[in-house]
C-alpha positions in Angstrom: 37.7 -11.2 -16.2 36.3 -7.7 -15.5 32.9 -7.7 -13.8 30.8 -4.7 -14.7 29.4 -2.8 -11.7 25.6 -2.5 -12.0 24.2 1.0 -12.4 22.5 2.5 -9.5 19.3 3.1 -11.6 18.7 1.3 -14.8 15.9 1.0 -17.4 16.4 -2.1 -19.6 14.7 -2.6 -22.9 11.4 -1.1 -21.4 8.2 -1.6 -23.3 5.1 0.2 -21.9 1.5 0.2 -23.2 -1.2 2.8 -22.3 -4.8 1.7 -22.9 -3.5 -1.0 -25.2 -1.3 1.3 -27.3 2.5 0.8 -27.2 4.2 4.0 -26.1 7.7 3.0 -25.0 9.3 0.6 -27.4 12.6 -0.8 -26.0 13.9 2.2 -24.0 17.2 2.0 -22.2 18.6 4.4 -19.6 21.2 4.1 -16.8 22.2 6.5 -14.0 24.7 6.6 -11.1 24.0 8.0 -7.7 24.3 11.8 -7.6 24.1 12.3 -11.3 21.7 14.7 -13.0 20.3 13.5 -16.3 17.9 15.3 -18.7 15.4 13.6 -21.1 14.2 15.8 -23.9 11.8 15.1 -26.8 8.8 16.4 -28.7 5.2 16.1 -27.6 4.0 12.5 -27.6 7.4 10.9 -27.5 6.8 9.0 -24.3 8.6 11.2 -21.7 5.7 11.4 -19.2 5.0 7.7 -19.8 8.5 6.9 -18.7 8.0 9.0 -15.5 4.7 7.3 -14.7 6.2 3.8 -15.4 9.1 4.5 -13.0 6.7 5.7 -10.3 4.3 2.7 -10.7 1.2 4.3 -12.1 -1.3 1.3 -12.6 -2.5 2.6 -15.9 0.9 2.2 -17.5 1.4 -1.4 -18.3 5.0 -2.7 -18.6 4.9 -5.4 -21.3 8.6 -6.0 -21.5 12.0 -5.1 -20.0 12.8 -4.1 -16.5 13.4 -1.1 -14.2 16.1 -1.7 -11.5 16.9 0.6 -8.6 19.9 -0.1 -6.4 20.2 -3.4 -8.1 16.6 -4.5 -7.4 13.7 -4.8 -9.9 10.9 -2.5 -8.9 8.3 -3.8 -11.3 6.6 -5.8 -8.6 6.3 -2.8 -6.3 3.2 -0.6 -6.0 3.6 3.2 -6.2 3.7 3.6 -2.4 6.4 0.9 -2.1 8.5 2.6 -4.7 8.1 5.9 -2.8 9.3 4.3 0.4 12.2 2.8 -1.6 13.3 6.3 -2.3 11.7 7.2 -5.7 9.9 10.6 -6.0 7.9 12.0 -8.9 7.2 15.7 -9.2 4.1 15.9 -11.3 3.6 18.1 -14.4 0.1 19.0 -13.3 -0.1 18.8 -9.4 -3.7 18.2 -8.1 -5.4 20.6 -5.7 -6.7 19.3 -2.4 -9.0 21.8 -0.9 -9.4 21.6 2.9 -6.0 19.9 3.4 -3.2 22.3 4.4 0.3 21.9 3.0 1.6 21.1 6.5 -1.0 18.4 7.2 -0.4 16.8 3.9 3.3 16.7 4.4 3.1 15.4 8.0 0.7 12.6 6.8 3.2 11.7 4.0 6.2 11.7 6.4 4.3 9.6 9.0 3.1 7.1 6.3 6.7 6.6 5.2 8.0 6.2 8.8 5.3 3.7 9.7 5.6 1.7 6.5 9.4 1.5 6.9 9.0 0.3 10.5 6.4 -2.3 9.5 8.5 -3.6 6.6 11.5 -4.0 9.0 9.3 -5.8 11.6 7.9 -8.6 9.5 4.8 -6.8 8.3 3.6 -5.7 11.8 3.8 -2.0 13.0 5.7 -1.9 16.2 3.5 -0.3 18.9 6.2 2.2 19.9 6.2 3.8 16.4 3.8 6.7 16.5 5.3 8.8 13.6 7.0 12.1 13.8 6.1 14.4 16.7 4.4 17.7 16.0 7.4 19.7 17.4 9.9 17.7 15.4 7.8 18.0 12.3 7.4 21.7 12.6 11.2 22.1 13.1 12.0 20.0 10.1 9.4 21.8 7.9 10.7 25.2 8.9 14.2 24.2 8.1 13.1 22.8 4.6 11.1 26.0 3.9 14.1 28.1 4.9 16.4 26.2 2.6 13.9 26.6 -0.3 13.1 30.2 0.5 9.4 29.5 1.0 7.4 31.9 3.2 6.1 30.4 6.5 2.5 31.2 5.5 2.8 28.6 2.7 2.3 25.8 5.3 -1.1 26.9 6.3 -2.6 27.1 2.8 -4.7 24.4 1.3 -2.5 22.2 -1.0 -2.4 23.6 -4.5 -5.8 25.3 -4.0 -5.6 28.6 -5.8 -1.9 28.2 -6.2 -0.1 29.8 -9.1 1.8 27.5 -11.4 5.0 28.4 -9.7 3.6 27.8 -6.2 2.4 24.4 -7.2 5.8 23.4 -8.4 7.4 24.9 -5.3 5.0 22.7 -3.2 6.3 19.7 -5.1 9.9 20.6 -4.4 9.0 21.1 -0.7 7.5 17.6 -0.7 10.8 16.4 -2.1 12.7 18.1 0.6 10.6 16.5 3.3 10.6 13.0 1.9 14.4 13.0 1.0 14.3 10.7 -2.0 17.3 8.9 -3.5 15.9 9.4 -7.1 13.8 12.4 -8.0 12.0 12.4 -11.3 10.8 15.9 -12.4 8.1 15.5 -15.1 8.2 18.8 -17.1 8.5 20.9 -14.0 9.0 24.0 -16.2 5.5 23.5 -17.7 3.4 26.7 -17.2 6.2 28.6 -15.4 7.4 32.1 -16.2 11.1 32.9 -16.1 11.0 34.1 -12.4 9.1 31.0 -11.2 11.3 28.7 -13.3 14.4 30.2 -11.7 13.0 29.9 -8.1 11.9 26.3 -8.6 15.2 25.4 -10.2 17.2 26.9 -7.3 15.1 24.7 -5.0 16.1 21.6 -6.9 19.7 22.6 -7.0 19.8 23.4 -3.3 18.4 20.0 -2.4 20.9 18.3 -4.7 23.7 20.3 -3.0 22.5 19.1 0.4 22.3 15.5 -0.7 25.1 14.8 -3.3 23.9 11.1 -3.5 20.4 12.0 -4.8 20.1 11.4 -8.5 17.8 13.7 -10.5 16.0 12.9 -13.8 14.8 16.0 -15.5 12.1 15.6 -18.2 11.5 18.6 -20.4 10.7 19.9 -23.8 12.9 22.9 -23.7 16.5 23.8 -23.1 15.6 26.8 -20.9 15.2 24.7 -17.7 18.6 23.3 -18.3 20.1 26.8 -18.0 19.3 26.5 -14.3 19.4 22.7 -13.5 22.7 21.6 -15.1 22.7 18.0 -16.3 25.8 15.9 -16.9 24.0 13.8 -19.5 21.2 14.6 -22.0 19.1 11.9 -23.7 16.6 12.4 -26.6 13.4 10.4 -26.6 11.5 10.1 -29.9 8.7 7.7 -30.6 9.3 5.6 -27.5 13.0 5.1 -27.9 16.2 6.9 -27.0 17.7 8.1 -30.3 20.6 10.3 -29.1 22.7 10.8 -26.0 25.3 13.3 -25.1 26.5 16.0 -22.7 24.9 19.4 -22.0 25.9 20.6 -25.4 23.3 18.3 -26.9 20.5 20.4 -25.3 21.9 23.5 -26.9 22.0 21.7 -30.3 18.3 20.8 -29.9 17.4 24.3 -29.0 19.0 25.5 -32.3 18.0 22.7 -34.6 14.8 21.2 -33.1 14.1 17.4 -33.3 13.5 16.8 -37.0 17.2 15.9 -37.7 16.9 13.0 -35.3 13.7 11.6 -36.7 13.9 8.6 -38.9 13.0 9.5 -42.5 9.7 8.3 -43.8 10.1 5.2 -46.0 9.7 5.8 -49.7 7.3 3.8 -51.7 
């Protein structure tokens, strides 16, 4: 008898409500380590709901199904636990935090992960020798990440997303991804609000990180095919009305660009 190997990341028959309204209605998705998948769909189809459900947003109530990562259900984990487990969400609309520099924010995030990991491995108690990343080590790591992503050094001293352009906000998200080194990166409409030049720069950052870590899986959520000209998925899934209605290779994205989504919608019942 052949035993099927479990997928590295899997969404099984997922049902999610938001404010009592069902949004995801039995969604299924599976990915292997290192793969790049794209989810496309019209407005209101449930794409961002899926992203928030994966990351553990408390307003998105899972009413059925499961989400498994590396063979383990993550539904009982809070958002910070999922982050420590290796799941990262790049937001569609990143929030500005005046008074907090990019560098301080990133160092706080890295230290939180280091201390939480050490605490989890030590029976819930933080070992006294764990102080977090030293300032010299952090600066070196940050400079290396900024160099890889072609980010100017002045970026680190600016307040997080405060007065940033759309492209700069998304680059800050990718810089966070570089510092936290996730195993699964979910990009929620990263192309939203970007011009062509900013889109290319951000996409190059994602591709560079994936090139450095071949085991990192990337889930790209987008309306449009144009992002997929730069971030090349092996698989494309179409989400409409809370369910996956079509799956295929990169050619499916081109077909959607040409034909739209109407051909995949269920016809209205006739009376």
